C-alpha positions in Angstrom: 0.0 -0.5 -0.3 1.7 3.2 -1.1 -0.3 4.9 1.9 2.3 3.2 4.1 5.3 4.7 2.6 3.3 7.9 2.2 2.5 8.5 5.8 6.2 7.7 6.8 7.6 10.4 5.2 4.8 12.2 7.1 6.3 10.9 10.4 10.2 11.4 9.5 9.0 15.3 8.1 7.7 16.1 11.2 9.8 14.2 13.6 12.9 17.2 11.8 10.4 19.7 12.3 10.2 18.9 16.2 13.7 18.7 16.7 14.5 21.6 14.9 11.9 22.6 16.9 13.7 22.0 20.2 16.7 23.6 19.5 15.5 26.4 18.9 13.4 25.9 22.5 16.7 25.3 24.2 18.5 28.3 22.9 15.4 30.9 23.6 18.7 31.9 25.9 21.6 31.7 24.2 22.9 35.9 23.2 22.0 36.6 19.6 21.0 33.3 18.4 18.8 33.1 15.8 16.2 30.7 14.9 15.6 28.4 11.9 12.7 26.6 10.4 11.9 23.7 8.3 10.9 24.0 5.2 9.6 20.7 3.2 8.4 19.7 -0.6 6.1 17.3 -2.1 8.0 14.7 -3.9 7.0 13.2 -7.4 3.4 12.7 -8.4 2.9 9.1 -10.0 0.6 9.5 -13.1 -2.7 8.0 -12.8 -4.6 9.5 -16.0 -2.7 12.3 -17.0 -4.3 15.9 -18.3 -4.0 16.9 -22.3 -4.7 14.2 -23.5 -7.5 14.0 -26.2 -10.5 12.0 -25.4 -12.0 9.1 -26.6 -13.7 11.0 -29.2 -10.6 12.3 -30.3 -11.2 16.5 -29.7 -11.4 17.9 -26.9 -8.6 17.6 -24.5 -8.9 16.3 -21.1 -9.3 19.6 -18.1 -7.7 17.3 -15.5 -5.6 14.4 -14.6 -5.2 12.3 -11.8 -1.3 12.8 -10.1 -0.9 10.9 -7.0 1.9 12.7 -4.8 3.9 10.0 -2.9 4.4 12.1 0.0 6.9 14.8 1.3 10.7 15.6 2.3 13.0 17.4 3.5 14.2 20.8 1.8 16.0 23.3 3.6 16.1 24.3 7.6 16.4 28.3 6.8 18.0 30.3 9.0 15.9 33.0 10.3 18.2 36.4 11.6 16.0 37.9 12.1 17.2 41.4 15.2 17.0 40.2 18.6 15.6 42.5 20.9 18.4 43.7 23.1 19.3 43.7 26.4 21.3 46.4 29.5 24.4 44.2 30.5 26.3 48.2 31.6 29.1 45.8 31.1 31.9 47.9 29.0 32.7 45.2 26.3 29.4 44.0 26.3 28.5 45.3 22.5 25.3 44.7 20.5 24.4 45.0 17.0 21.5 46.9 15.7 20.7 46.6 12.0 22.4 44.7 9.8 26.0 43.2 10.0 28.2 40.8 11.4 31.2 41.0 14.0 34.4 39.4 12.5 36.8 37.3 14.1 40.2 35.6 13.8 39.1 32.2 14.0 41.1 29.1 14.4 43.7 28.8 11.8 43.8 32.2 10.7 40.0 31.1 8.9 38.3 34.8 9.5 34.5 33.8 10.4 31.8 35.6 11.5 29.1 36.1 14.6 26.8 38.8 16.2 27.4 37.7 20.2 29.3 40.6 21.1 30.2 39.7 24.6 33.6 40.6 24.3 36.5 39.8 27.1 40.2 40.9 27.1 43.6 38.5 26.9 46.4 38.3 29.4 47.9 40.9 26.5 44.8 43.4 27.0 43.7 41.9 22.6 40.0 42.9 22.9 38.5 38.9 22.2 35.5 36.7 22.2 34.6 33.7 25.1 37.1 30.9 22.8 39.8 33.9 23.1 39.0 34.7 19.1 40.9 38.1 18.8 38.8 41.2 16.7 40.9 42.5 14.4 41.9 46.2 13.9 41.3 46.9 17.6 44.9 47.0 19.8 45.9 45.8 22.9 43.8 47.6 26.0 46.3 49.3 27.9 47.0 47.8 30.9 46.3 51.1 33.5 43.1 52.1 31.4 40.5 52.6 33.6 37.6 53.2 31.1 37.0 52.1 28.1 34.1 53.4 25.4 32.3 52.4 22.5 31.0 55.3 19.8 27.7 53.7 18.2 30.3 53.8 14.5 32.6 50.9 16.5 35.4 53.7 17.5 37.1 52.2 20.6 38.9 54.7 23.0 40.5 54.0 26.5 40.8 56.0 29.0 44.4 55.5 30.5 45.8 56.6 34.3 47.6 60.1 34.2 46.3 60.9 30.1 43.3 63.2 29.6 42.6 62.9 25.9 41.4 59.5 25.6 43.7 56.5 23.5 41.3 55.6 20.7 42.2 51.7 19.8 40.8 50.6 16.6 37.4 50.9 15.0 35.4 47.6 15.2 34.9 46.1 11.1 31.8 44.3 9.7 30.1 42.4 7.6 27.6 42.2 4.8 26.5 38.9 2.9 24.2 39.2 -0.1 22.1 35.4 1.1 22.6 35.3 5.8 20.7 32.4 5.0 23.8 31.2 3.1 26.0 31.4 6.0 27.2 27.8 7.4 26.9 27.7 11.0 30.2 25.8 13.1 28.8 26.4 16.9 29.3 28.9 19.3 27.4 31.3 17.8 29.8 31.7 15.0 29.2 31.5 11.1 31.8 30.1 8.0 31.4 32.1 4.8 29.8 29.6 1.6 29.7 30.0 -2.2 25.4 30.3 -1.2 25.9 33.3 1.2 27.5 35.1 -1.2 32.0 37.0 -0.7 31.8 39.1 2.8 31.3 42.7 2.0 33.2 44.7 4.6 32.3 47.8 6.1 32.3 49.5 9.1 28.9 50.2 12.3 26.9 53.2 10.1 27.8 52.8 7.2 25.3 53.1 4.4 23.9 49.8 4.9 25.8 48.7 8.2 23.9 49.1 11.2 25.2 50.4 14.7 26.9 49.1 17.7 25.7 49.8 21.5 27.9 49.7 24.5 26.6 47.7 27.7 24.1 45.6 25.6 23.9 42.3 24.1 21.8 40.9 21.2 18.9 38.7 22.4 17.2 34.9 20.9 15.6 36.1 18.7 13.9 32.7 19.6 9.5 33.6 19.9 8.9 30.8 23.2 5.4 31.1 22.4 5.1 30.9 18.8 7.7 27.5 19.3 5.1 26.2 21.5 2.6 26.1 19.3 4.3 24.8 16.0 5.8 22.7 18.3 1.9 21.6 19.3 0.8 22.0 15.5 3.6 19.4 14.7 3.1 16.6 17.1 -0.7 16.8 16.0 0.6 16.4 12.0 2.9 12.9 13.6 0.0 12.1 15.4 -1.8 12.2 12.0 0.9 10.3 9.4 0.4 7.6 12.0 -3.6 7.0 12.2 -2.7 6.9 8.2 -0.2 3.9 8.9 -2.7 2.3 11.1 -6.2 2.6 9.2 -3.7 1.6 5.8 -2.6 -1.6 8.1 -6.3 -1.8 9.0 -7.1 -2.0 5.2 -5.0 -4.1 4.5 -5.8 -6.4 7.4 -9.1 -6.9 5.8 -8.0 -7.5 2.3 -6.2 -10.7 3.4 -8.2 -11.8 6.3 -10.8 -11.9 3.1 -8.4 -13.8 0.6 -8.5 -16.3 3.5 
């Protein structure tokens, strides 16, 4: 029975859907996390009767056919790069992006990777780094006798050094944009990698045209809406149950046929 195979593809699809929703909910408090959505597409269709062929008289084409779908498959898991809400932390090295853009980070083996999580810190040498110790390019180390750090909305970093009247400019935070943010490859720990699908990175600075601004003392929160995710979870669970009912019904029908043959 084709209904068994069709319903099985539906159960597989809804299981994946639940797994995507579970990952969203588990990261509801992850800094700058971007929720995802499972995208599905129908499978091949089997032609029971083709539309458009001539009728029995050979004159008028048939207006409709009989095309039986064979199920569903996963087309993509799309990362939803919506802006998350900004949360005030008062930490000098917490920086949130408001608008388009990604922080550029010097990752392992010199690879440039990208993140929206601006929870930065200082290394033992005074370099401004991420929680994993990856440095921000373009920012000089913070002097040891620094009493205050300020970052303005266009990304310029200043240090107030003890004994000096004027603050010292340490550099400017570099950002990047992509033609297709959804094409970036998530590699964990809030980092993404450029891919052919995302397009090449377009470098810039905060408040440049097409780039957002940065806000010191804030962090971008996860863009996951818990209420919406719970609603999606209930919907996926019901869809899974309906597909299982189809399998049960198809099995009962097959049992009725086999009993009739005996």
